[in-house]
Residue, then its C-alpha position, 0 to 999 in steps of 0.5 A: m535416578q528418581p524413585g518411581i521412574q524406570p530407566g529410559d522413561p522421560g517421566s515428566l521431563g520435557v525437552f532437554g530435561q526441563s520439567q513441563q509446565q502448563v502454559p498460562p491462559e494469558a500467554v495463550q491469549g497473547l499468542q492468539q492476539l499475535q496470530a490475529a495481528l499477523m493474519q491482519a498484516h498479511q491481509m493488509q499487505h495483499k490489499l496494498i499490492e492490489a492497490q499498487q497494481q491498480i495505481a500502476a494501471t491508472e491513467v489520468e489527464g491534466q489540461s490547461g488553457g481550457g483544454l488547449v493542451v491535454v497531457s496523459l499520465n500513468g500511475s508510474g508518472e510516465v507521460l503517455g501523450i500530449r495533445i496540443d490544439p493547433q490554434v495555440v501553436d504560434p512560432d512568435d509566442v513559444e513561451t505561452l505554449q511552454d507554459l500551457v504544457v507545464g500547466a497541463l503536466h502539473n494538473a495531471a500530476e495533481n489529478m494522479r495524487e487525488t486518484v492515489k489518495g482515493i485508492l489508498g484512502p481505505l487502506a490508510a483508514a483501516a490501518e489507523r483503526p484500533q485493533e479489536a481485543 
């Protein structure tokens, strides 16, 4: 037994009998920075979930032939509808109609990509910014 310590008195011993030491300021600062980074990551995750919901609820159109064929897509890439102007329906020229439908689908997909970039762009920019110390 150490002099000056009564039986059952832990004295300056910490958890599991190790002596307690003061935490260095650098460690405290490091923990604060870690906590701030975790908080920022949580906020970013929340914003990403909101963006995903916004994308899923988004509808875009694509067209070809000057609007003769119009296709609607949602944010999940599902085709919601196709409008075909009757003047382009020619039983003797099915290939033209097929090309117009494919062109409208490509245009709608490109419009959705641009829309998604617009929604996710601010999040990507925020993720690329250097963190404040």
